[in-house]
C-alpha atoms as one frame of an Amber mdcrd trajectory, in Angstrom:
protein
 -39.842 -26.883  37.636 -41.260 -25.528  34.554 -38.638 -25.649  31.551 -39.899
 -22.495  30.401 -38.851 -19.450  33.077 -38.989 -15.914  33.740 -35.341 -15.121
  35.239 -34.454 -11.746  36.342 -30.429 -11.059  35.546 -28.774  -8.547  37.854
 -25.500  -7.347  36.978 -23.528  -3.850  36.919 -21.664  -5.175  33.854 -23.592
  -4.632  30.377 -21.126  -7.562  28.461 -22.173  -9.938  31.519 -26.335  -9.175
  31.052 -25.795  -9.577  27.412 -23.944 -13.322  27.945 -26.199 -14.224  30.654
 -29.696 -12.813  28.402 -27.881 -15.016  25.533 -27.291 -18.134  27.721 -30.977
 -18.422  28.914 -32.804 -17.387  25.986 -30.484 -20.028  24.339 -32.052 -22.448
  26.822 -36.133 -21.184  26.195 -36.456 -18.676  28.865 -37.951 -15.285  29.141
 -35.386 -12.618  30.802 -35.615  -9.253  32.625 -32.904  -7.228  33.168 -31.410
  -5.336  36.041 -28.675  -3.403  36.615 -28.033  -3.422  40.523 -30.082  -4.586
  43.547 -32.439  -1.671  43.609 -33.276  -1.707  39.812 -33.814  -5.346  40.366
 -36.401  -4.749  43.356 -38.609  -2.262  41.214 -38.626  -4.564  38.656 -39.716
  -7.664  40.651 -42.644  -5.334  42.000 -43.988  -4.715  38.511 -43.603  -8.132
  37.008 -44.132 -11.870  37.700 -40.328 -13.690  38.252 -39.730 -17.336  38.466
 -36.419 -17.318  39.625 -33.336 -14.632  39.910 -29.529 -14.828  39.137 -27.509
 -12.390  40.665 -24.233 -11.018  41.068 -22.392  -9.633  44.138 -20.674  -6.714
  43.726 -22.614  -4.018  42.286 -23.285  -0.248  42.999 -26.236   1.098  45.506
 -27.395  -2.343  46.646 -25.278  -5.470  46.224 -26.230  -8.586  45.733 -26.352
  -9.780  49.686 -28.400  -6.958  50.130 -30.762  -7.935  47.376 -31.140 -11.390
  48.527 -32.043 -10.539  51.980 -34.609  -7.629  51.103 -36.111 -10.653  49.187
 -36.421 -13.050  51.901 -37.994 -10.328  53.745 -41.026  -9.725  51.402 -43.695
 -12.274  51.697 -44.528 -11.735  48.107 -40.978 -12.941  46.794 -39.141 -14.703
  49.778 -40.342 -18.323  47.876 -38.181 -17.033  44.245 -35.476 -19.143  43.922
 -31.894 -17.070  44.175 -28.830 -18.122  42.572 -25.531 -15.803  43.442 -23.478
 -16.186  40.048 -20.093 -13.943  41.247 -16.654 -13.671  39.773 -15.538 -11.174
  42.871 -16.757 -12.823  46.072 -15.289 -16.575  45.559 -14.195 -17.729  49.264
 -15.554 -19.975  51.378 -16.402 -17.340  53.697 -18.190 -15.833  50.820 -20.222
 -18.723  49.892 -21.241 -19.082  53.371 -22.659 -16.002  53.416 -24.570 -16.357
  50.614 -26.334 -19.486  52.189 -26.749 -17.384  55.354 -28.864 -14.946  53.783
 -31.086 -17.448  52.318 -29.886 -17.798  49.002 -30.290 -21.383  47.214 -27.343
 -21.638  45.206 -23.979 -20.126  44.520 -22.164 -20.124  41.049 -18.730 -18.742
  40.037 -18.090 -17.247  36.894 -17.885 -17.954  33.859 -20.785 -20.979  33.406
 -21.544 -22.518  30.341 -25.463 -22.669  29.634 -25.817 -25.749  30.902 -23.944
 -25.403  34.052 -26.257 -22.590  34.722 -29.282 -24.306  33.518 -28.229 -27.042
  36.360 -27.986 -24.211  38.927 -31.774 -22.932  38.326 -32.837 -26.680  38.673
 -30.661 -26.926  42.016 -32.105 -23.569  43.173 -35.668 -24.671  42.636 -35.350
 -27.718  44.472 -33.456 -25.851  47.344 -36.522 -23.345  47.588 -39.026 -26.156
  47.182 -37.642 -27.619  50.425 -37.001 -24.238  52.290 -39.160 -23.504  55.676
 -41.932 -21.367  54.755 -41.373 -17.316  55.713 -37.760 -18.354  56.545 -35.599
 -15.329  55.673 -31.861 -16.542  56.003 -30.731 -17.673  59.556 -29.135 -14.046
  60.258 -30.577 -10.996  61.606 -30.386  -7.504  60.156 -27.383  -6.941  62.567
 -25.989 -10.355  61.834 -25.993  -9.476  57.926 -24.121  -6.073  58.386 -21.423
  -7.522  60.562 -20.645 -10.563  58.382 -20.989  -8.692  55.318 -18.541  -6.068
  56.630 -16.292  -8.758  57.477 -16.604  -9.970  54.040 -15.643  -6.482  52.859
 -12.869  -6.361  55.296 -11.666  -9.637  53.827 -12.002  -8.493  49.975  -9.581
  -5.388  51.132  -7.309  -7.146  52.487  -7.239  -9.356  49.883  -6.893  -6.338
  47.429  -4.378  -4.767  49.335  -2.310  -8.079  49.461  -2.823  -8.354  45.312
  -1.925  -4.793  45.043   1.354  -4.773  47.042   2.008  -7.829  44.797   1.244
  -5.740  41.713   3.760  -2.616  43.131   6.479  -5.184  43.840   6.280  -6.715
  40.370   6.133  -2.595  39.102   9.305  -2.282  41.434  11.033  -5.269  39.851
   9.753  -4.338  36.096  11.524  -0.560  36.714  14.750  -2.486  38.096  14.907
  -4.564  34.409  13.905  -1.271  32.466  16.555   0.759  34.340  19.108  -2.011
  33.486  17.952  -1.954  29.945  18.359   1.513  29.779  22.087   1.204  30.788
  22.703  -1.540  28.208  21.034   0.474  25.774  23.162   3.612  26.664  25.995
   1.292  26.619  25.412   0.258  23.252  24.539   3.662  22.081  27.816   4.814
  23.258  29.786   2.025  21.620  27.958   2.937  18.323  28.830   6.351  18.555
  32.397   5.649  19.152  32.322   2.950  15.776  30.545   5.739  13.811  33.116
   8.373  14.863  35.951   6.223  14.160  34.210   4.990  10.775  34.405   8.925
   9.779  37.716   9.101  10.998  38.285   6.683   8.570  36.253   8.573   5.630
  38.575  11.227   6.190  41.547   9.610   5.975  39.992   8.314   3.107  39.128
  11.317   1.517  42.640  12.616   2.338  44.209  10.045   0.281  41.944  10.369
  -2.603  42.618  14.592  -2.532  46.567  13.947  -2.290  47.668  10.451  -2.590
  45.636   9.755  -5.921  45.523  13.322  -6.906  49.227  13.870  -7.573  50.410
  10.984  -9.362  47.342  11.880 -11.538  48.625  15.781 -11.872  52.283  14.080
 -13.093  50.601  11.884 -15.671  49.016  14.343 -17.167  52.083  17.056 -16.372
  54.080  14.762 -18.515  51.561  14.181 -21.294  51.091  17.890 -21.927  54.923
  18.256 -22.180  55.220  15.380 -24.690  52.540  17.639 -26.595  54.141  20.622
 -26.366  57.936  19.609 -26.704  57.911  16.523 -28.928  54.596  17.243 -30.985
  55.946  17.401 -34.396  57.965  14.452 -33.853  55.273  12.104 -33.142  53.382
  10.373 -35.663  49.764  10.718 -35.457  48.813   7.946 -34.030  51.286   8.958
 -30.925  49.632  12.161 -30.532  45.860  10.720 -30.477  46.934   8.483 -28.032
  48.403  10.945 -25.852  45.190  13.287 -26.474  43.318  10.360 -25.301  45.455
   9.962 -22.072  45.042  13.590 -21.397  41.284  13.110 -21.896  41.042  10.366
 -19.209  43.145  11.955 -16.708  40.699  14.572 -16.525  38.006  12.894 -16.719
  39.470  11.040 -13.399  40.049  13.949 -12.136  36.577  15.349 -12.206  35.608
  12.072 -10.880  37.696  12.292  -7.730  36.631  15.607  -7.368  32.785  14.827
  -7.563  33.708  11.733  -4.918  35.148  14.441  -2.415  32.356  16.529  -2.900
  29.602  13.826  -2.674  31.577  12.964   0.796  31.721  16.547   1.991  27.921
  17.077   1.758  27.255  13.753   3.384  29.572  14.900   6.519  28.618  18.547
   6.921  26.679  19.139   9.731  23.401  20.212   9.722  22.284  23.784  10.693
  18.362  23.850  10.243  16.626  26.955  10.338  13.398  28.858   8.693  14.179
  29.674   4.782  12.933  30.722   2.215  13.414  28.505  -1.075  12.320  31.490
  -3.181  14.873  33.945  -2.086  17.550  31.049  -2.614  16.184  29.869  -6.078
  16.502  33.456  -7.174  19.766  33.613  -5.821  21.175  30.538  -7.421  19.229
  31.154 -11.015  20.837  34.670 -11.097  24.430  32.802 -10.495  23.731  30.596
 -13.580  22.750  33.600 -15.567  25.867  34.824 -14.724  27.379  32.023 -16.090
  25.370  32.130 -19.448  23.531  28.799 -18.583  19.912  30.234 -17.881  20.542
  33.291 -20.244  18.111  31.766 -22.524  15.411  30.259 -20.702  11.542  30.755
 -19.530  11.497  30.658 -15.997   8.938  30.507 -13.804   8.746  30.405  -9.879
   5.473  30.069  -7.715   5.153  31.181  -4.152   7.137  28.701  -2.226   6.277
  28.192   1.281   8.966  28.872   3.970  10.702  25.481   5.582  12.914  24.339
   8.359  16.291  23.577   6.524  20.473  23.917   6.347  20.606  27.064   3.961
  23.705  26.287   2.218  22.738  22.432   2.037  19.493  23.644  -0.124  21.272
  26.236  -1.892  23.212  23.216  -3.330  20.246  21.123  -4.051  18.620  24.238
  -6.072  22.000  24.507  -7.709  22.522  20.999  -8.605  18.366  20.765 -10.172
  18.563  23.839 -11.881  21.853  23.271 -13.654  20.436  19.737 -14.648  17.262
  21.443 -16.075  19.033  23.987 -17.845  21.896  21.286 -19.634  18.713  18.957
 -20.559  16.590  21.651 -21.967  18.817  23.709 -23.792  18.167  22.007 -27.325
  14.859  23.276 -26.601  13.492  26.581 -28.321  13.037  27.836 -26.186  13.940
  25.826 -22.614  10.859  26.212 -19.877  11.817  25.791 -16.230   9.186  25.717
 -13.647   9.825  25.899  -9.991   7.120  25.063  -7.766   5.179  22.859  -5.495
   2.053  20.822  -4.729   0.308  19.451  -1.722   1.868  15.829  -1.325  -0.184
  13.683   1.640   0.038  16.372   3.654   3.634  17.287   3.236   4.981  20.424
   0.798   6.382  18.727  -1.924   8.911  21.312  -3.927   9.626  20.627  -7.804
  11.851  21.689 -10.698  10.131  21.068 -13.850  11.875  21.287 -17.334  10.785
  20.579 -20.902  13.921  19.001 -22.028  15.465  15.453 -23.015  13.970  13.216
 -19.942  14.535   9.734 -19.172  12.920   6.536 -19.576  11.402   5.910 -16.007
  12.203   2.418 -15.980  15.895   3.318 -15.458  14.778   5.810 -12.621  16.144
   3.467  -9.684  19.498   4.232 -11.445  19.181   8.178 -11.346  20.237   8.753
  -8.101  23.575   6.507  -7.895  26.738   8.136  -7.628  28.707   8.398 -11.050
  25.027   6.757 -12.571  24.184   8.412 -16.018  21.086   7.739 -18.007  22.541
   9.849 -21.561  25.784   9.604 -23.026  28.470  11.915 -22.241  28.714  13.190
 -25.815  25.156  14.511 -25.647  25.309  16.324 -22.106  28.536  16.689 -20.127
  29.203  16.017 -16.241  30.059  12.863 -14.376  27.248  11.603 -12.536  27.523
  12.849  -8.955  24.914  15.808  -9.095  21.558  13.522  -8.692  23.687  11.792
  -5.624  24.218  14.882  -3.500  20.818  16.343  -3.890  19.595  13.073  -2.693
  21.977  12.400   0.339  21.711  16.172   1.218  17.586  15.500   1.177  17.762
  12.234   3.088  19.800  14.086   5.913  16.460  16.496   6.107  14.605  13.111
   6.923  12.689  13.946   3.289  12.182  11.837  -0.039  13.330  12.731  -3.547
  11.721  11.456  -6.894  11.313  12.095 -10.458   9.008  11.840 -12.879   9.702
  11.828 -16.681   9.154  11.102 -20.657  11.656  11.016 -23.000  11.839  14.017
 -24.878   9.020  15.669 -23.100  11.202  16.757 -19.850  11.548  15.906 -16.732
   9.906  16.947 -12.892  12.375  16.248  -9.663  10.106  16.357  -6.442  11.592
  16.548  -3.001   9.928  17.152   0.675  11.875  18.722   3.572   9.756  17.618
   6.673   9.345  20.073   9.517
């Protein structure tokens, strides 16, 4: 056989054609491609071909019929014909290939060397073939055996489908069992969370009553000593009593802050569509009544509505605006801006002030309970307000962050996903 051949390859899968073409061209062969038997016959009518490599399972005209038509044609019947299949792989399939006049039967996938060897063997078989031989079967025999092959393939596929169905049933049963286990574990976890919440409520009650009661007693006795015996006490003693009073007051504030944080962490969410602008105006009116915001220059943008718990969202703005007014009160004038911006497709609300600001290297401490970035002598507070804000935002599925610069103000952003 001439080492450089013109080979007609026939396959309805583009990937198979591409791979086979590359393997043949790598061996120096010329390649003509067709996607089924009819297209292959048309190519054979136009081109001179030295060998044919054909798949079997194809639309319109399959490889069996193509081989039969080639062998009936006196001009084409001497061309070496290689069947190349990954579907028709049984001994009966192979027998039909040779009964139709095929010269070589090759299973997919094959290496380039295996394909070259198949072409050589097909050429040798074609040279030994009796002239004018069109295969050992008549057309009626071809259709009978082909139908038998087709029925056999359908039976095999039915068996495969039945096996796949049985596997699906097994997988379904496994999924049901996994779901039952998951439901059980979720139930156990829910019971655990409910128990933890009850313990937290008991702890809150303990703080509220068991700790506050002796604290009030300490403070009460201190006030009695100050009122009844102040004149008899040395100055240092009176100063120590005042420090005890201040510490008791601060401790009471810390307990109140912890209870408040606990309450907002456990309060059920009642989400509904709310107007942040309306809430902001209501909060500012309350703060002005308390004389906190009387002298500030405040601007409110047209804030988009959002789904949120109105009570909890109001607490967010109470805490953020109170802080903004507090930390900017030494400016002339204090400037507060409430607005929003697009943050990666989400609405991010913000509260900006021109106040004391803070160093961004300490931003990680900003939302911790009882964490403060300024001295208590400069600005009052116990460091719970931003912790409450963060907890509320997280419970809504959002996030909160801040940007600031020392003595140039701070901006707090938060998102509330729909």
